[in-house]
C-alpha positions as CSV (number, residue, x, y, z in Angstrom):
1,M,44.0,65.5,-79.9
2,G,42.4,62.2,-80.8
3,Y,41.1,59.3,-78.7
4,V,41.0,55.5,-79.4
5,A,39.2,52.9,-77.3
6,M,40.9,49.5,-77.2
7,G,39.4,46.2,-76.2
8,S,40.1,42.5,-76.2
9,N,38.3,39.4,-74.8
10,L,40.0,36.5,-76.6
11,G,43.5,35.1,-76.0
12,D,46.2,37.0,-74.2
13,R,44.2,40.1,-73.6
14,G,47.1,42.1,-72.1
15,G,49.5,41.0,-74.9
16,L,47.0,41.9,-77.5
17,L,46.4,45.4,-76.0
18,A,50.2,45.9,-75.9
19,S,50.4,44.9,-79.5
20,G,47.7,47.4,-80.3
21,L,49.8,50.2,-78.7
22,R,52.9,49.0,-80.6
23,G,50.9,49.0,-83.8
24,L,49.8,52.6,-83.2
25,R,53.4,53.7,-82.6
26,D,54.6,51.7,-85.6
27,H,52.1,53.6,-87.8
28,G,53.1,57.0,-86.5
29,V,50.2,57.4,-84.2
30,E,52.0,58.5,-81.0
31,P,50.1,57.9,-77.7
32,T,50.3,60.9,-75.4
33,A,48.3,59.2,-72.6
34,V,47.2,55.7,-71.9
35,S,44.6,54.6,-69.3
36,S,44.8,51.7,-67.0
37,V,43.4,48.4,-68.1
38,W,39.7,47.9,-67.1
39,E,37.9,44.6,-67.0
40,T,34.4,44.9,-68.3
41,E,31.5,42.6,-68.8
42,P,30.7,41.9,-72.5
43,V,27.7,43.9,-74.0
44,G,25.4,42.0,-76.2
45,L,27.6,38.9,-76.4
46,G,25.8,36.5,-73.9
47,D,28.2,34.3,-72.0
48,A,31.4,35.6,-73.7
49,P,34.6,36.2,-71.8
50,R,35.1,39.5,-70.1
51,F,36.9,42.3,-71.9
52,W,40.0,44.2,-71.0
53,N,39.5,47.8,-72.2
54,M,41.7,50.9,-72.4
55,A,41.6,54.4,-73.8
56,V,44.5,56.1,-75.6
57,A,45.0,59.8,-76.3
58,F,47.2,60.5,-79.4
59,D,48.5,63.1,-81.7
60,S,48.5,62.4,-85.4
61,D,48.4,64.4,-88.7
62,E,46.7,61.5,-90.5
63,A,43.4,62.2,-92.3
64,P,40.5,60.6,-90.4
65,H,39.7,57.9,-93.0
66,R,43.3,57.0,-93.3
67,L,43.6,56.8,-89.5
68,L,40.6,54.4,-89.6
69,D,42.3,52.3,-92.1
70,T,45.4,52.2,-89.8
71,L,43.3,51.0,-86.9
72,L,41.6,48.3,-89.0
73,S,45.0,47.1,-90.2
74,I,46.3,46.8,-86.6
75,E,43.2,44.8,-85.7
76,R,43.8,42.4,-88.7
77,S,47.4,42.0,-87.6
78,A,46.1,40.8,-84.2
79,G,43.9,38.3,-85.8
80,R,40.6,40.3,-85.8
81,R,38.1,39.3,-88.4
82,R,35.1,41.6,-88.7
83,T,32.0,39.8,-89.7
84,G,29.4,42.5,-89.2
85,E,27.8,40.6,-86.3
86,P,28.5,41.2,-82.6
87,A,31.3,38.8,-81.6
88,S,34.2,38.3,-79.2
89,R,37.4,39.7,-80.6
90,T,41.2,39.5,-80.3
91,L,41.6,43.3,-80.6
92,D,39.1,46.1,-81.1
93,L,40.3,49.6,-81.9
94,D,37.5,52.3,-82.1
95,L,38.3,55.8,-83.2
96,L,36.3,57.9,-80.6
97,C,37.0,61.4,-81.7
98,L,39.5,63.6,-83.4
99,G,39.6,67.1,-82.1
100,D,36.2,68.7,-82.7
101,L,35.9,67.1,-86.1
102,S,32.4,65.9,-87.0
103,I,32.0,63.2,-89.7
104,A,29.0,61.0,-90.7
105,D,29.5,58.8,-93.7
106,D,29.2,55.1,-94.6
107,R,32.7,54.3,-93.2
108,L,33.2,56.6,-90.2
109,Q,31.2,58.6,-87.7
110,L,33.0,61.1,-85.4
111,P,32.5,61.4,-82.6
112,H,31.8,57.7,-82.2
113,P,28.0,57.5,-82.1
114,R,27.7,55.2,-79.0
115,M,30.8,56.3,-77.0
116,W,28.7,58.5,-74.6
117,E,26.4,55.5,-73.7
118,R,29.2,53.0,-72.8
119,S,30.7,52.7,-69.4
120,F,33.4,50.4,-70.8
121,V,34.5,53.4,-73.0
122,L,33.9,56.2,-70.6
123,A,35.6,54.8,-67.5
124,P,39.0,54.4,-69.1
125,L,38.5,57.7,-71.0
126,A,37.7,59.5,-67.8
127,E,41.1,58.5,-66.5
128,I,43.0,60.3,-69.3
129,A,40.5,62.9,-70.5
130,P,38.0,63.7,-67.7
131,E,37.2,67.2,-69.1
132,L,36.6,66.0,-72.7
133,R,33.1,67.2,-73.5
134,N,30.3,65.6,-75.4
135,P,29.6,68.1,-78.2
136,A,25.9,67.3,-78.2
137,T,25.3,67.9,-74.5
138,G,28.3,69.9,-73.3
139,R,28.8,67.4,-70.4
140,T,32.3,66.1,-69.6
141,V,33.2,62.4,-69.8
142,E,32.9,62.1,-66.1
143,E,29.4,63.7,-66.1
144,E,28.3,61.4,-68.9
145,L,29.6,58.3,-67.1
146,R,27.6,59.2,-64.0
147,R,24.4,59.6,-66.2
148,I,24.4,56.1,-67.8
149,P,21.2,54.6,-66.6
150,R,22.4,50.9,-66.6
151,P,26.2,50.9,-66.7
152,T,28.0,47.7,-67.4
153,A,30.3,46.5,-64.6
154,V,33.8,48.0,-65.0
155,S,36.8,47.4,-62.7
156,R,40.2,49.0,-63.1
157,I,42.6,46.1,-62.8
158,C,46.1,47.4,-63.7
159,A,48.4,49.4,-65.8
160,L,49.4,47.5,-68.9
161,D,52.9,46.9,-67.7
162,R,52.0,45.3,-64.4
163,R,50.3,42.1,-63.3
164,P,46.5,42.4,-63.0
165,T,45.4,43.3,-59.5
166,V,42.1,44.7,-58.5
167,L,42.4,48.3,-57.6
168,L,38.8,49.2,-57.0
């Protein structure tokens, strides 16, 4: 089982997240669970628009680096241009983990090195994989979410196929 974090803070955020899900399916990465959409404050981007974030569980036989290339291709199709600097984005797809695989090279780190520190990742992930464990600490997603010292504001707003309404 693998997990991807999705986010968008430019343009039609819901439409871009939906296009990201379609892109996954079109590339043979079949979602097995999809979280609600969560609105989150931007981290490190000053006065940027708020993000819509989701988490997706999937099954795939793709090799990890090939899967990364697929995610980057889907981002580019949605107009994402990676500059290396923190910036607002049309679509962001981050490979969080792939089973218990551990990788650390110049292109890919699994599990994602900062996923356990980010409430905008962990809140949606807790919805679909609350018992997923941090291999470094043994704590679950929910336990790690509660331990974040200064969490960013996150609010579950809707399922992707519904109009946004505040649920929390």
